[in-house]
C-alpha positions in Angstrom: -17.8 94.5 -33.6 -14.5 94.7 -35.4 -11.5 92.8 -33.4 -8.3 91.1 -34.8 -7.9 87.8 -35.1 -4.2 86.6 -34.5 -3.1 83.0 -35.2 -0.2 80.9 -34.5 1.3 77.4 -35.2 4.3 75.1 -35.0 5.2 73.6 -38.6 7.9 71.5 -38.9 7.0 69.7 -35.3 7.6 65.8 -36.2 11.1 67.0 -37.6 11.8 68.4 -34.5 10.6 66.0 -32.1 12.7 63.5 -34.3 15.6 65.1 -34.2 15.2 65.3 -30.6 14.6 62.2 -30.1 17.3 60.7 -32.0 19.5 63.1 -31.0 19.4 61.7 -27.2 18.5 58.6 -27.7 21.0 57.2 -29.8 24.1 59.9 -29.0 23.7 59.4 -25.0 22.0 56.1 -24.2 22.6 55.9 -20.9 22.5 59.7 -19.7 19.8 59.6 -17.5 18.3 63.2 -18.2 17.7 61.4 -21.6 13.8 61.6 -20.5 13.5 64.7 -19.4 14.8 66.4 -22.8 12.3 64.3 -24.6 9.7 65.0 -22.4 10.4 69.1 -22.7 10.9 68.7 -26.1 7.3 67.4 -26.3 5.7 70.2 -23.7 8.2 73.2 -25.9 4.8 73.1 -29.0 2.6 73.0 -26.2 2.9 74.6 -22.8 6.1 76.6 -23.9 4.3 78.3 -27.1 1.2 79.5 -24.9 3.8 81.0 -22.1 5.7 82.6 -25.2 2.4 83.8 -27.0 0.8 85.1 -23.5 -1.8 83.0 -22.9 -0.8 81.7 -19.9 2.2 83.6 -17.5 2.1 87.0 -17.3 5.7 87.1 -19.5 4.7 86.6 -23.0 4.4 89.3 -25.9 1.1 89.2 -25.8 0.3 89.0 -21.9 -2.1 91.0 -21.0 -3.8 92.8 -24.2 -5.2 88.6 -25.6 -9.3 89.8 -25.5 -10.6 86.4 -25.7 -8.2 82.7 -26.3 -10.8 80.5 -29.2 -8.8 77.7 -29.6 -5.6 76.0 -27.6 -4.1 72.7 -28.6 -1.1 70.9 -29.2 0.7 73.5 -31.1 -1.9 76.3 -32.4 -3.5 79.1 -30.3 -6.2 81.4 -31.6 -7.1 84.1 -30.2 -8.4 88.1 -30.7 -7.2 91.4 -29.5 -7.3 94.7 -29.8 -3.4 95.8 -30.4 -3.0 97.8 -33.5 -1.4 95.4 -37.1 1.6 96.8 -36.3 2.4 96.2 -32.9 0.7 92.8 -33.3 3.0 91.9 -36.9 6.3 92.4 -34.1 5.6 90.4 -31.9 5.0 87.8 -34.2 8.1 87.7 -35.7 10.0 88.7 -32.4 7.9 85.0 -31.8 9.1 83.0 -34.4 13.0 85.2 -34.9 12.6 83.3 -31.5 11.3 79.9 -32.2 13.6 79.7 -35.5 17.5 81.1 -34.4 16.8 78.7 -30.8 16.0 75.5 -32.1 18.3 76.1 -35.2 15.4 76.1 -38.4 13.7 72.8 -36.8 10.8 75.2 -35.3 9.0 77.1 -38.6 5.8 79.5 -36.4 3.7 80.5 -39.3 1.3 82.8 -38.1 -1.6 85.4 -39.7 -3.3 88.6 -38.5 -6.5 89.7 -39.8 -9.7 91.9 -39.0 -12.9 90.3 -38.3 -16.2 91.2 -37.1 -17.4 89.1 -34.1 -20.4 89.0 -33.3 -21.3 85.4 -31.7 -20.7 81.8 -31.7 -21.6 81.4 -35.4 -18.9 84.3 -35.6 -16.1 82.5 -33.4 -17.1 79.0 -35.0 -16.1 80.3 -38.3 -13.0 82.3 -37.3 -11.7 79.1 -36.0 -12.4 77.3 -39.2 -11.5 80.0 -41.6 -8.1 80.2 -39.6 -6.9 76.3 -39.7 -7.6 76.8 -43.7 -5.5 80.0 -44.3 -2.4 78.5 -42.3 -2.6 75.3 -44.8 -2.3 77.4 -47.2 1.2 77.8 -49.3 -0.3 82.3 -49.2 0.4 82.1 -45.6 3.7 80.1 -45.9 5.2 83.0 -48.6 3.9 85.5 -46.1 5.9 84.1 -43.3 9.1 83.9 -45.3 8.9 86.9 -47.0 8.6 88.8 -43.6 11.0 86.7 -41.7 13.8 86.4 -45.1 16.6 87.7 -43.2 17.0 85.7 -40.8 16.0 82.4 -42.6 18.4 82.8 -45.4 21.4 84.5 -43.1 23.5 80.6 -41.7 22.6 79.8 -38.4 25.7 78.7 -36.1 23.6 78.2 -33.1 24.2 75.2 -30.9 22.0 73.6 -29.3 21.3 76.6 -26.8 18.0 74.8 -25.6 17.4 75.0 -21.8 15.3 72.5 -20.3 13.1 74.2 -17.5 11.0 71.3 -17.0 10.7 70.0 -13.4 8.4 67.8 -14.0 9.3 64.0 -12.8 7.2 61.1 -14.4 8.6 57.9 -12.5 6.7 55.3 -14.2 8.6 55.7 -17.4 11.7 54.4 -18.4 14.8 57.1 -18.3 16.6 55.5 -21.5 14.8 52.6 -24.2 17.6 50.3 -22.8 16.0 50.8 -19.5 13.5 48.3 -21.0 15.4 45.4 -21.3 14.5 42.6 -18.0 16.5 39.7 -17.3 13.9 37.6 -17.0 13.6 37.8 -21.0 17.2 37.6 -22.0 20.7 37.5 -20.4 21.8 40.1 -23.4 21.8 43.9 -21.6 23.3 44.9 -24.7 20.8 43.7 -27.5 16.9 43.0 -26.9 13.5 43.6 -28.7 11.3 46.0 -28.4 7.9 47.2 -30.3 7.9 50.5 -31.3 4.2 51.6 -30.7 2.6 54.7 -32.9 -0.6 55.7 -32.9 -2.8 58.4 -34.2 -6.1 59.7 -34.0 -8.5 59.3 -37.3 -11.9 61.2 -38.8 -10.6 64.0 -36.3 -11.6 66.9 -39.8 -14.8 64.7 -39.9 -15.2 65.4 -35.7 -14.6 69.3 -36.3 -16.5 69.7 -39.6 -20.1 68.3 -37.6 -19.6 70.5 -34.9 -22.1 73.9 -35.3 -21.3 75.4 -31.8 -18.3 77.7 -30.4 -18.7 76.2 -27.1 -18.6 72.6 -28.0 -15.8 73.2 -30.3 -13.6 74.5 -27.3 -14.9 71.2 -25.6 -13.9 68.8 -28.0 -10.2 70.3 -28.6 -9.8 70.6 -25.0 -11.2 66.9 -24.5 -8.4 66.0 -27.0 -5.4 68.2 -25.4 -6.5 66.6 -21.9 -5.9 62.6 -23.4 -3.6 63.2 -26.0 -0.6 65.0 -23.6 2.0 63.6 -21.5 -0.1 63.6 -18.0 -2.5 61.5 -19.8 -0.1 59.1 -20.8 1.5 58.9 -17.4 -1.3 58.2 -16.2 -2.5 55.2 -18.3 0.8 54.0 -17.6 0.6 54.2 -13.6 -2.6 52.4 -13.8 -1.1 49.5 -16.0 1.8 49.0 -13.9 -0.4 49.1 -10.8 -1.8 45.6 -11.9 1.8 44.8 -13.4 4.7 46.0 -12.1 6.9 44.3 -14.4 5.3 46.5 -16.9 7.3 49.2 -18.5 6.5 52.0 -21.3 9.8 54.3 -22.2 7.9 58.2 -24.3 9.2 58.7 -27.8 6.7 62.0 -27.8 3.2 62.5 -27.5 1.9 65.9 -29.5 -1.0 67.4 -31.3 -2.7 64.2 -32.7 0.4 61.1 -32.9 1.6 58.7 -29.5 4.8 57.5 -30.2 6.6 55.2 -27.9 8.5 52.1 -26.7 7.5 48.9 -24.8 9.6 45.4 -24.4 8.9 43.2 -27.6 6.8 40.7 -24.6 4.1 43.4 -24.0 3.1 44.0 -27.4 -0.6 43.4 -26.6 -0.5 44.8 -23.2 0.7 48.7 -25.5 -2.1 48.1 -27.5 -4.6 48.4 -24.5 -3.3 51.3 -23.8 -3.8 52.8 -26.4 -7.5 51.5 -26.6 -8.0 52.6 -22.7 -7.1 56.8 -24.1 -9.3 56.3 -26.7 -11.8 55.0 -25.0 -11.5 57.7 -22.6 -12.0 60.7 -25.3 -14.6 58.5 -26.6 -16.6 58.1 -23.6 -16.0 62.1 -22.8 -16.9 62.9 -26.4 -20.2 61.1 -25.5 -21.0 63.2 -23.3 -20.8 66.1 -25.7 -22.7 64.6 -27.9 -26.4 65.7 -28.8 -29.4 63.3 -28.8 -29.1 64.0 -32.6 -25.9 63.5 -33.5 -22.8 60.8 -31.4 -19.3 62.2 -31.7 -16.5 59.3 -32.0 -12.9 59.2 -33.2 -11.5 56.2 -34.1 -7.6 55.4 -33.9 -4.7 53.3 -36.0 -2.1 51.8 -34.9 1.5 50.7 -36.2 3.7 48.4 -34.7 7.4 47.4 -35.5 9.7 45.4 -33.0 13.4 46.4 -33.9 17.0 45.6 -31.2 17.0 48.3 -28.6 20.4 49.5 -30.3 19.3 50.4 -34.0 18.7 54.1 -35.3 15.7 55.6 -34.6 16.1 56.8 -38.1 15.5 53.2 -39.4 12.4 51.9 -37.0 10.6 55.3 -37.5 10.5 54.9 -41.2 9.0 51.1 -40.5 6.4 52.4 -38.1 5.5 55.0 -39.8 4.9 52.4 -43.0 2.9 50.4 -40.9 1.1 53.2 -39.4 0.0 53.7 -43.1 -0.8 51.0 -43.9 -3.2 51.0 -41.1 -4.8 54.4 -42.0 -6.1 53.2 -45.5 -6.9 49.5 -44.9 -11.3 49.7 -46.1 -12.8 47.9 -43.3 -14.4 46.1 -46.2 -18.0 46.4 -44.8 -18.6 45.2 -41.3 -21.0 47.2 -40.2 -20.1 48.2 -36.4 -17.0 50.0 -37.3 -17.5 53.2 -34.6 -15.5 53.2 -32.6 -12.9 51.2 -34.3 -8.8 50.7 -33.7 -7.0 49.6 -36.9 -3.5 47.5 -36.0 -1.4 47.0 -37.7 1.9 44.5 -37.8 4.2 43.6 -40.9 1.6 45.1 -42.8 -1.3 42.8 -41.9 -4.6 44.6 -40.5 -6.2 43.8 -37.7 -9.5 45.8 -36.7 -10.6 46.1 -33.2 -14.2 46.4 -33.1 -17.9 45.0 -32.6 -18.4 42.8 -34.9 -18.3 38.9 -36.0 -17.7 39.9 -39.5 -14.4 41.3 -38.5 -13.0 37.6 -38.5 -10.4 36.5 -39.1 -8.8 39.7 -38.8 -10.4 40.5 -35.4 -7.3 41.6 -33.2 -9.3 39.1 -30.5 -9.7 36.6 -33.0 -5.2 37.1 -33.0 -5.2 36.7 -29.7 -7.1 34.3 -29.1 -4.2 32.8 -31.7 -2.1 33.5 -29.7 -3.4 31.5 -26.8 -3.5 28.3 -29.5 -0.1 28.6 -30.0 1.1 29.6 -26.7 -0.8 26.0 -25.9 0.7 24.2 -28.4 4.0 24.9 -27.6 3.8 24.4 -24.0 2.3 20.6 -24.4 5.5 19.8 -27.1 4.7 20.9 -30.5 8.2 22.8 -32.3 5.1 25.8 -33.4 8.2 28.0 -35.0 9.4 24.9 -36.6 5.9 23.9 -38.1 5.5 27.6 -39.1 9.1 28.3 -41.1 8.5 25.1 -43.0 5.0 26.3 -44.6 6.4 29.4 -45.6 9.6 28.9 -47.3 7.1 26.2 -49.2 4.9 28.7 -50.6 7.2 31.5 -50.8 9.3 29.0 -53.4 8.1 30.7 -56.4 8.1 28.0 -58.7 5.2 26.8 -56.2 3.4 30.1 -56.1 3.1 30.6 -59.7 1.2 26.9 -59.9 -1.8 27.1 -58.1 -2.6 23.6 -58.3 1.6 22.7 -56.9 0.3 26.0 -54.2 -2.5 24.1 -52.3 -0.9 21.0 -52.4 1.8 22.6 -50.6 -0.5 24.2 -47.9 -2.3 21.1 -47.6 0.2 18.5 -47.4 2.0 20.7 -44.5 -1.3 20.4 -42.6 -1.7 17.0 -42.4 -2.4 16.4 -39.1 0.6 14.3 -37.6 -0.7 13.6 -33.8 -4.6 14.0 -33.5 -4.8 10.2 -33.6 -2.9 9.7 -30.2 -6.1 12.1 -28.9 -3.3 13.6 -26.7 -2.9 17.6 -25.9 0.0 17.6 -28.2 -2.8 16.1 -31.3 -5.5 19.2 -29.8 -3.1 22.2 -30.1 -2.0 20.8 -33.3 -5.4 20.8 -34.8 -6.2 24.2 -33.4 -3.5 25.5 -34.8 -4.1 23.7 -38.2 -7.9 25.1 -37.8 -6.6 28.8 -36.8 -4.1 28.4 -40.6 -6.8 27.4 -42.9 -9.2 30.2 -41.0 -7.0 32.6 -43.1 -8.1 31.7 -46.9 -11.9 30.7 -46.2 -14.1 33.6 -47.6 -18.0 33.7 -47.7 -19.6 32.5 -50.8 -23.6 32.6 -51.2 -24.2 30.9 -47.4 -21.0 28.8 -47.4 -17.7 29.0 -47.1 -15.0 28.3 -49.0 -10.7 28.1 -49.3 -9.2 31.0 -51.6 -5.8 30.9 -52.2 -5.9 33.5 -54.8 -7.7 37.0 -56.0 -10.1 37.4 -58.6 -6.6 38.5 -60.3 -4.9 35.3 -60.0 -2.7 37.0 -57.3 -1.3 35.0 -54.4 -3.1 36.5 -50.9 -0.3 38.0 -49.6 -2.3 38.6 -46.2 -1.5 33.9 -45.6 1.7 34.6 -45.7 2.0 37.9 -43.8 0.0 36.1 -41.3 2.4 33.2 -41.4 4.9 35.5 -40.9 3.4 36.9 -37.9 2.9 33.6 -36.3 6.3 32.6 -36.7 7.6 35.5 -35.2 4.8 34.8 -32.6 6.8 31.4 -31.6 10.1 32.5 -31.8 11.4 31.3 -28.4 14.2 33.9 -28.0 11.8 37.0 -28.4 9.1 35.7 -25.6 6.6 37.6 -26.9 3.5 36.0 -25.8 4.7 35.7 -21.7 2.3 38.0 -21.6 -0.3 36.0 -23.1 -3.2 34.6 -21.0 -3.3 30.5 -21.6 -5.9 29.0 -23.6 -7.4 25.9 -21.7 -7.7 23.0 -23.7 -10.3 20.5 -22.2 -12.3 22.8 -23.7 -11.5 21.3 -26.9 -14.7 19.1 -27.3 -17.0 22.5 -27.6 -14.2 23.3 -30.9 -14.3 20.0 -31.9 -17.1 19.7 -34.7 -15.7 23.4 -35.8 -12.2 21.8 -36.7 -14.1 19.2 -38.7 -15.1 21.6 -41.1 -12.6 23.7 -41.2 -9.2 21.0 -41.2 -11.3 18.0 -42.9 -14.7 18.9 -44.8 -14.0 22.0 -46.5 -10.5 21.1 -47.5 -11.6 17.8 -48.8 -14.1 20.0 -50.9 -11.9 22.0 -52.1 -9.5 19.0 -53.1 -12.6 17.6 -55.0 -13.6 20.4 -56.8 -10.3 22.9 -56.7 -7.4 20.4 -57.3 -9.5 17.3 -59.4 -11.3 19.3 -61.8 -11.2 22.9 -62.0 -7.4 23.6 -61.1 -7.0 21.0 -64.4 -9.3 22.2 -66.6 -8.4 23.5 -70.1 -9.4 24.3 -73.1 -6.9 21.2 -74.8 -9.5 18.4 -72.0 -12.3 17.9 -72.2 -14.1 18.6 -69.0 -15.7 14.8 -70.1 -13.3 13.6 -69.4 -11.5 15.5 -66.3 -14.6 14.3 -64.2 -13.9 10.6 -65.5 -10.3 10.3 -64.9 -11.1 11.8 -60.7 -14.7 9.3 -60.4 -11.4 6.4 -61.1 -10.0 7.3 -57.3 -12.7 9.3 -55.9 -16.3 9.7 -56.7 -18.4 12.2 -54.2 -21.7 10.0 -53.1 -24.5 9.9 -50.3 -25.6 6.9 -48.6 -29.5 7.0 -46.3 -28.2 5.7 -42.5 -30.1 3.6 -40.0 -32.3 6.5 -39.4 -33.0 7.1 -43.0 -31.4 10.4 -43.6 -28.9 10.3 -46.6 -24.8 11.0 -45.4 -22.7 12.3 -47.6 -19.6 10.4 -48.2 -16.4 10.4 -50.7 -15.6 6.9 -52.3 -12.2 6.3 -53.1 -9.8 4.0 -55.0 -7.9 2.1 -52.0 -3.9 3.6 -52.6 -1.6 3.4 -50.1 0.6 6.6 -49.3 3.9 4.2 -49.9 2.2 3.2 -53.5 1.6 6.9 -54.4 5.1 8.0 -53.1 6.6 5.0 -55.9 4.5 6.3 -58.2 5.1 10.1 -58.1 8.9 9.1 -58.0 8.8 7.3 -61.1 7.9 10.4 -63.1 3.7 9.4 -63.2 3.9 7.1 -66.4 0.6 5.3 -66.4 1.9 2.2 -67.8 3.6 1.2 -65.3 1.4 3.1 -62.8 -1.7 1.2 -63.9 0.6 -2.0 -63.4 1.4 -1.1 -59.5 -2.8 0.1 -58.9 -3.7 -3.9 -60.3 -1.2 -5.4 -58.4 -2.6 -3.2 -54.6 -5.9 -2.8 -55.9 -7.5 -7.2 -56.4 -11.5 -6.0 -56.3 -13.1 -6.5 -59.4 -16.1 -4.9 -61.0 -18.1 -7.7 -60.0 -17.0 -8.2 -56.8 -18.0 -4.1 -56.3 -21.2 -4.4 -57.1 -22.0 -7.2 -55.2 -20.9 -5.9 -52.3 -22.7 -2.1 -52.9 -25.7 -4.2 -52.8 -25.3 -5.2 -49.9 -23.6 -1.7 -48.0 -27.0 -0.5 -48.9 -29.1 -2.7 -48.1 -27.5 -2.7 -44.5 -27.6 1.2 -44.3 -23.9 1.5 -44.2 -21.6 3.3 -46.5 -20.6 2.4 -49.3 -17.3 0.2 -50.5 -14.0 1.6 -51.6 -13.7 1.7 -55.5 -12.4 -0.9 -57.8 -10.0 -0.4 -60.7 -10.6 0.8 -64.2 -7.2 -0.2 -65.5 -8.8 0.5 -69.4 -10.0 3.6 -68.7 -7.8 4.7 -66.6 -5.1 4.4 -69.8 -7.5 5.8 -72.5 -7.6 9.2 -70.3 -4.1 9.2 -69.1 -2.2 8.6 -72.4 -5.0 11.0 -74.6 -5.0 13.4 -72.5 -2.2 15.0 -69.8 -3.5 14.8 -66.7 -1.5 12.3 -65.4 1.1 14.0 -64.0 3.1 14.2 -60.3 0.7 17.3 -58.7 -2.3 14.9 -59.8 -0.6 12.4 -57.9 0.0 14.5 -54.9 -3.8 15.7 -55.1 -4.8 11.9 -54.4 -2.0 11.4 -51.7 -3.4 14.5 -49.5 -7.1 13.7 -50.3 -6.7 10.0 -49.1 -4.5 10.5 -46.2 -7.2 13.3 -45.1 -10.3 11.5 -45.8 -8.9 8.4 -43.9 -7.9 11.1 -41.0 -11.9 12.2 -41.1 -12.9 8.8 -40.7 -10.8 8.2 -37.6 -11.8 11.8 -35.6 -15.5 11.0 -36.7 -14.6 7.8 -34.3 -12.5 9.6 -31.9 -14.2 12.9 -31.5 -18.1 12.3 -32.0 -20.5 15.1 -32.0 -23.4 14.8 -28.8 -27.3 14.2 -30.4 -26.8 17.9 -31.2 -30.5 19.8 -32.0 -32.6 16.8 -30.2 -31.9 16.6 -26.4 -31.0 20.7 -27.4 -27.5 21.3 -27.7 -26.7 19.5 -24.4 -23.0 18.2 -24.4 -22.3 15.6 -21.8 -20.9 18.4 -19.5 -24.5 20.1 -19.4 -23.3 23.1 -21.6 -25.4 24.3 -24.8 -23.5 23.9 -27.7 -25.6 27.1 -29.0 -24.5 29.3 -26.7 -21.1 31.2 -26.3 -20.2 29.7 -23.2 -17.0 28.7 -24.6 -14.5 31.4 -22.2 -11.9 30.5 -24.9 -13.9 31.8 -28.0 -12.7 35.4 -28.9 -14.4 38.2 -27.6 -16.0 41.1 -29.4 -14.8 44.7 -27.8 
């Protein structure tokens, strides 16, 4: 049976909502009606449109003439009718004229009408897809413009004639953006930090393309409309306020598959959790709709931007949109369990909130874990903000960034621990902080993990610097961004001590030995054998058998004090002068060294420190260009960390792990995930 299909959609929705927010948020922020106006603006593109058409209420242009509603979701309506085409076109033009004049061209109605046979649910589904496709076509837009050219091209003198008829109240929302202020966070009520969060559903097109049932298509559309709306945001906000009465939220708009709102900067994690709840509720209902053959899930991308409450919206709206777009285009990089998931972007750094151990260090739960450590270190007296600022200023120096050895030395020198030898909470907090920073530059290489500062094209990895900037922001005491981050229990440091030994000491020493003292100085002009011989004068990677008969890896080093290395560097890395200085400080001869080697080997002890071969040093240093200030810097860092590693093993010995089942002195199996501070993958 042939029926006429009518389709309408509101175009320029984001422009309209943006103008509404800008007008009411910036011009009259202290007006108590601001919230109500913004709420009504969101409703204009949904409920008001449906009432105007006549698919809701009794006063619309098609009231009583709608045969069947095929689709009704935010900003889109598709239905069938038996009206003549002339009557339909006349009503469509009136609806277009009303919206165009009433909202001064800020809302543009696209529509189409055609006749087709609709005999089954399959036909209805095909009609919906056909309508959506035609709405996006240029021919549809051109036809609407042609039919309404007289209205479109005549000057519009309409003032804001909107009549705000929505009487529904939302007491859980703040009336203005300025109401997000909290005395606990700052004394300045006029200027304070807020977090603007924009969320967008992903996979919608793929979801609807996979549906083969009209009824299912309709139900899923209703599910999405049910949760991506003000009522859903209000209900979720109210639930969060029950657990934390200080939580505040100001909605900017929610329509289509977009959610935009602001919260106090310290409630950024709560804001993200709110989006996660909405996504989970959608997917829970989609799971009920799915059959045994196919699973329906959608994902979400979130952009976050920090700003001042008084900043013009056009600035932070563009920035948060850039963050959102960055999240949407970021590849999952081969993560296995990416459905459902959330991508969260701040400062162009994208986190994944998903169940996959391979997501680290870009896991959102790892970031929350890192913030706990940051907060704990601050509470113990560690100057986190100063520490992060110092590191960032060093590695962003153009002269450092362009030189691989200078860059790695700048990072490692800054990350040499200063407090751990006192075995205090301050020292443990510092070690945990250094550990989380180094994890940002660790990559899998076969079965092992290695440090990499540069990508395959030789460019500095921006993620490391972006992460430091994030931690710098979150450590700024003025903004109180960690106030609502749970505390980290530093008493469980014992469980992390082996990982810290690997990340902070062993892996860095391996990088210095293989990269800084060999690969980074390798060039066609210098024979690699010469480079290795130069390194062997100062560091040798070797093994010895302990009393249990097991091989133990150690580094033999030439004992050079920190002050001596600094002195040689300040004198300009002069081989002749430096050779004399080393001879004055290293008294061990080759003969004494060889005797000591045999004695210590017989006693199952580590090999002794090296002796200084002055002749070989001068031959290599003068025939090559290896002996430079950067080389001395590397030796300084290596010696400092190697000495600290020895002390660390004494201060934080590992228990006899596999022999006694991995049981620690606390009676816990260290191979089980029993640490409440470890990141939880959700």
